[in-house]
N, C-alpha and C positions, 0 to 999 in steps of 0.2 A: 599851450605854454606850460611853464614849470608849475604854475599856481595850483593845478590839480593835485600835485603831490603833497600839498600842504593841507589837504582835507583828510581827516581820519574818521572812519566810522568805527566806533568803539562798542563792544559788547562786554560790560562789566570789566573795566580796565582800571583796577586800583593801582595807584602809584604812590610811593612814599613821597613825603614832603621834599620838595626840590624847587630850584628856580631855573630859568632858562635865559640864554642870550637870544634876542630876537630882533629883526630889522624893523618890526612893527611895534608900536607901543601897547596894543591890546591883543588878547586872544579871546575866543568865544567858545563856549561849551553849550550845546543844546541837547538836552535830554529829551528825546522824542517819545520814548516808551519806558514805563516802569511798571512791572507787574509783581507785586509782593505786598506784604504787610508793611505798615508804616515804620516800625522800628528795626528794620533789617540792616541798617547801615548803608555802606556805599555812598556816603555823603562827600561833597567837595569842600575842602578847607583852603582858605587863604590865611595861613598862619602868620604872615607878616602883620596882619591886622587883627587876629583873633576871630575871624569870620567863618562860621559854619553855614554852608548852603545845603539845607536838607533836600535830597534828591526827590524829584516828583516829575511826572510826565509833563511834557510840554513846558519845561523850564529853561530859561537861557541865563547863563552866568558869564559875565564879562570881567576879566582881570588882566593885570599887567604881568606878562610872563617873568620879568625880573624879580617879582615879589614871590616869596616862598609860598607854595601851594601844593596840594596833593588830594588824593582820595582814600577814604578809609575802606577797609575790607568789608564785604558783606557778611552779616551774621546769619549764615545759613550753611548747611552742609553741601558739599559738592553733589552734582547730579549722580544718582546711582539708580539701581533697579528699584529701591524702596522709595526714593525721593526723585519725583518727576521734575526735570529741569524747567518745566513750564511754571512751576510754583514760584520761581524768581527769575525775572528777566529785566535787564535795563539796556536800552540802546541809546547811544549819544553820538552826536556829530561834533568834532572838535575842529575849529578853524584856527590853525596856528601856522607860523611861518618858520621854516628851517633857518638856523642861524647863519648858514653859509649861502643862502639864496642870492643875496646881493653880489657876493664875490663871484659866484658861478656866472651870474648874468653878465658882469663886467668881462669875464673871460670869453663868454660867447660873443660879445660886442667887439672885443679885440681880435676875434677870430683864433684864439688859442685853442678852443675846443668847439665841437659842434653842439647844437641845442640838445640832441638826444643824449650825449655824453653828460652835459650839465644836469639834465633831469636825473640820470642814474646817480651822479655825485650828490645832488641835493637830497635824493631820497635816502641815501645811506649815511649822510652827515659828514662826508669827506670834505676836506678843504682844498 
């Protein structure tokens, strides 16, 4: 089904403060791995409430996508010959729902489009 397109594997994906429309009330971010020193940044913020979630391995954060949220940049140089990228790594799984998922599903049920077409449209955010 279309749901698998709503799961994102992220590797250090900082994003500015923003909010999103979503057909679901909550979104989930699970940081599965984090290899670095503590003060390196790349933390998650829910700025609507002034909340900072310090990134750590095996951490789950749940928030409402309509609230303003984002991720800070990591405080480390990019990978290069002198700086091994293994010095800093963070892998997360985000479970979010595209805003047009419900509309695309209604179009499939009305036989306006086929399921494969709806998956492509949902993945690219088209309405």
